[in-house]
C-alpha positions, 0 to 999 in steps of 0.5 A: 106948636112949631117954632121958627127962629128968624135971624134977620137984622132988617125989621121989615123982613122980620115983621113980614116973616113973623106975619106969614109964619104966625098967620099962615102956618100957626108957628111961634116966632123967635126973632134975632138980629144977628148970628150971635143972638140967634145961636143963644136963642137956638140953644134956649128954644130949640126951633123946628125951623130957622130962617137965616139972613146971609148979611148980619152984624156980629156973626153972619149967616155963613158963620152961623150955619157953620157953627150950627152944623159943625160945632153944635152937630145939628144936621137936621133942623131945616134952614132957609137962607134969606139973601139978596145975592144969588151968587152961585158960590154963596148958594153952593156954600149953603147947599153944602151945609145942608140948607132946605132952601133959600129965598131972594129979597126983596120979599113979598107976602104972597111969594114968601107964603108960597115958597115957605109952604113948598119948603115946609111940605118937603121938610117938616110935618106941619 
């Protein structure tokens, strides 16, 4: 079974992603409420896919992906960024770090399912 790490501090978004990933994609879901917790769970669980909120306490999404790509030297794990901000500079930063895609908040089940399916088809074999 594939594993997804959901690094998101808003409970609603955590639950929504967990439902979609479990019900629609048969994935095990590991949740983290901030970037530091996400790094610990990344090291422990070695997820196949990461959903990363941009704005989180303790360590934000930009800091997390920098740590993942540069210090942990993981250039391969697909990362999908979750953000309410479509700022070009922000998106460009994450694209430079090799993200697989991004999803805009607020999230709705059917839209999320379709977008995740598109990204997964391109990035990891289900």
